Phi, psi and omega in degrees: 000327181100194182282133176238159176246135180243130178230119177286139187238347184260164175286094187306327181296342178263007181084010180259112182245037176302146180209148174259134178248122176262117182280165181306330180275003179095351178296135177252125181247123179272131180239125179267123181223127181234144172250119187243121178300141179213103184053237182274003183225206181214159173243149176250132176237121178241129180255122179251122180257143173276112185289152177304136179085354181274127179288164177300321179293320176297320180296316179297320179296319177296318179298320178296320178297319179296316178302319179295316178300315181293326178292322175296319178298313179302317180297319179295316183291320183292335178292338184284000000 
């Protein structure tokens, strides 16, 4: 994909980790990410949208990348 720029847009203190990703072609993709308290821990909710013009296969590939990212996040948090 190349180099991307990430800018967080939500009030992180409230568990809102929304962020915009600027792709190499200048396209900006808004990603909704929430950290939700749950008893003694937290849940992460990430909403993935199929962008206009994105094929179903491209969307599935994007979803796989998000799953990998979330798995890495879980591994990092679970080490603590």
